[in-house]
N, C-alpha and C positions, 0 to 999 in steps of 0.2 A: 724245754721241748715246749711246757706248759708258755713259758714266757712267749714263742714263736703265734703259742695258738689265739693269747691274748692279742697280741699286735697282729696276728691278720684278722682278729674279729672283729679288732677297731678299724682296721684300715675296708674290711668290706661295709659294716655298719654307715661308717664315719660319710660318704658322699650322700647316704639317705637320708640322714641326721639334716645334711647340713641343706638338703633337695628338699625337704619337707619343711624346713627352717622357712625357708625362703620362698616358698608356697602360702607357709602361715603370712609374711611379713606383708607379703604381694594382698594376698587376701583378705587383708581384716581390715582396712579401709572399706571394702565391698560389704564384709559382714555387720562395720560398725551403722553402716544408712542403711541396710533394708532395717536391723532391729530398732533403730531410730523411728522409720517410717510406723512401726507398728506398738509407737510410746504416743500415750499425748500428750498437746499441749505443753499441760501443767507438770508432768513425771518428765516432759525433756526437759521446762527451765528451774524443778525441784530435787532431782535427780541425778546425780554422776553414775550410775548403776549405768553394766553396760546389754546387761539382758533384763527387755521391759518385766515389770511386776505384772503385766496383764497385756495380753494381744489387745489391739484395737485400729481401729480397719478406718475409723476417720477421716483421718490425712488424706487418705484415696478417697475417701467418697467427695471429702472436701476439694479434692484436687481435680477432679474430673467437672463438678459442681459451677465451680468458678471461673473456669478456663474451658480453653478450647484446644483441651490436651489431647483427645483422641481424634479429634481433628488431625492438628502437627504429626501423629502417630502414622493415620493413613496416609497422610498427603504424603512422610516418604516411606512405607511402603513403594507405594504404586512408583514413586520417579526411583525407588532405589532396584526394584525386583526390573523397572522395564529396563533401567539402562546395564542390567545386570545382564537379563536374555538379549540387546543389541553389542553387549559388546561381546558376548560371550559367541555370540555368533558371529560378525563379520573377526573376532579372536582368532576362530578356527578356518574357516578362508582362508584369512590373511600370511596365518601363522602355516600353512599349509603349502599356502604356495612360496611364502618365502625360505621354507625346508625343501622342498622338493624341486623348484625351480633357480633359487640364486645363485648355482652355479651353470645355469643354461643359459640365462636371462639378462643381458647387460646389465650392468647399475642394480642388480637386487643385493648383492651384497653390500653396498653403499648405503641401499636404502636402510638395511639390517645395524649398520651402526648410526644411521642418523634416529632410527626409532631411541636409541638407546640416549645420545645426544640428548632428544627430547623432555625426557626426564630430569634434565640435570638445568632445564629455566622454573626459575620457583614460581607459585601459580601466580604470584601479585605482579610480578611483570604481564602476564596474559592477562588480568581481569580487563583494566580499560582497554584495548583491545575487543578485545569480546564483549563489552558492551557498549563499544558503538555499532561494531557491525550485530549486535540484535535491534537495536536504536533504532539502525536503521532498514531493516528488515519489519520492525513493531513486534517482534514475540517477545519484551521484557516482560514482568511481573506476570509470567506463564510460565506454567510447570514444561512447558518446552524449552524456555529458552535451557532451564537448571539442565533438561537433561541431557541435551549438546552439550553443555560445556561441561559435564562430567565425563560423556563421551568420550570429548575429544580429549580431557588428562586421564583415562585409565584403560583407554584402545591400544596405545603405543606398548606399554608394559606389555601385557593384555597377548598384543600379538607374538611379541618377543618372545614371550613362556610360553607360548602352543607353538612355535617355532623349534624350541627345544626341546619340548614332549617330542613331538611328529619325526624330529631326529634321529628319536629312542625306537622309531618302530621301522623293521625291516624292510626295504623297500620291497623285496619276495613277497612280503604278504598280499602289497596290492595289483604283483605281476600276476601271482596265482588268480587272483579274484580275476582283472583282464582275460585273464585268458579261458574264466568263466561265461563271459559273456557282458563282464560288470566295462558300464562308463568310468570317465574320470569322477564326477559327479558321488556314480553309487560306489564307486569304491571307497569312496570319502565316509560316503553317510553309512554304510554298511558293517567294511571292515575297519576302517585306521582310528572313526570316532569313537567303539565301544573299547577297542583298547586304549584310547588314550583321553579316558572317563575321568578318572585321577585329576588327569591336566583342568581336563572342559572346570570336574568342580573348584579346580585353585583359581581359575581364571571369575568363575564366577563368585565365588566366593570375595573375592579381592575388590571385587567392580559392587559389591552388594557392601561392603563395608565402607567402601570409602566415602559412599551418597551417605552411608545410614549418621557419618559422623560429621561429614564436611557444613561449614560453616560459612567460609567468608566468601564462599560467591555464590550459596544460598540466601545470602544478608546484603547482599550487595543488588542482585535480580528479584528479590520476592520481595515487594512491600506491605501486601494486599493481606491480613490477617490470615483472610481463609484460605493462601495457599503456600502459607511459612509450613520450612519441614521441621523436626523434632530440634533440632540444636539450635535453630533460631528461635523457637517458641520456647523453652525449655530454660535461654538467655532472659527473654522476656519478662518470663514466670518468676526468675531468679530477681531480677530487680523489683517487679511489682510485691514480692513477698518476701524481703531481705532478712524480717524475721521471727517469719516464719517457719522454725526449723523443720520439723512437720510433714508438711507440705511440698517443699524444696528434697526432702529425704525420701517422700514417696515417688515425688514427679520423676527425681532422676530412677531410681529401682523399674518403675515402670518404663524407663525410655532402653533400660538394657535387656526387659524378659521377651522384645522381638527378637533381638538379632542373639542373644543367647540361644533360645529357639533354634534357630537357624544354625547356629555354632552345632548344639547338640547332636542334629541330624545328619552334617557335613562336615564331623568332627575325622568317622573315617579314610576318608577321602583330601584332609588337609595330612594328615601323616604322609600318606601312599603320594600324595602329590609331590608334596614334599622330596622324597627320597623319587621317587622316577624323575623327577623331571632332573636329578641330578646328574645321572646316567645315560648315556652316549653310545646309541649300538652298534 
């Protein structure tokens, strides 16, 4: 009997132990980066200790003073927030139209499949056509060019995701709103959109993270230092400070702070959005 209890306890604890170990191994490089950024340059080069002997913020001060790091963060925030808002709005409208009209309007079912097919094309294949088109209209080396490019790559998946969320919302809810005198747009804004809140948050998070982490498109379209986003600025900073590990770790840590704050506030919507989108009503 005691043996069975022992086996049961092991089976109960083991999954949590493995999960905790996996989380620790995943976060260990991040902790190392943060702690290294808090060491002095002399301590980094002379000591192998994991924790700093004394906390120092000189690497952060040096990084801010000798680079345009704050400008890069501002540019990334401007681009990411703009793309997130615009992509989310169009995803709501497009996803609602596909959900409610794809069986009524000829060709919308095929368009839904087409949205998924678009995700199969590598970004590299589309960069040159995008660049040539932007060059013709004269918007290369501007924030508008990367905003339009990022919208091109985030909208198809966002529309498809929102369609999945709207499919899970009963049509009877809209019919009750129509009986009360609401128009189609009012029904969408006042009744359907609040219920699809987790889905809306999910597509906004996806668009924000894509813009924040994207490097290839930004490096091609943004050549002026004052317009560069964080990923491009961080790459240039690494090339210029290859031996200054303290400044490199400080720059990497600062690049994580905005997106971590964003994800902390949106974590409830991430979980509920992942589960709600998997259920069809």
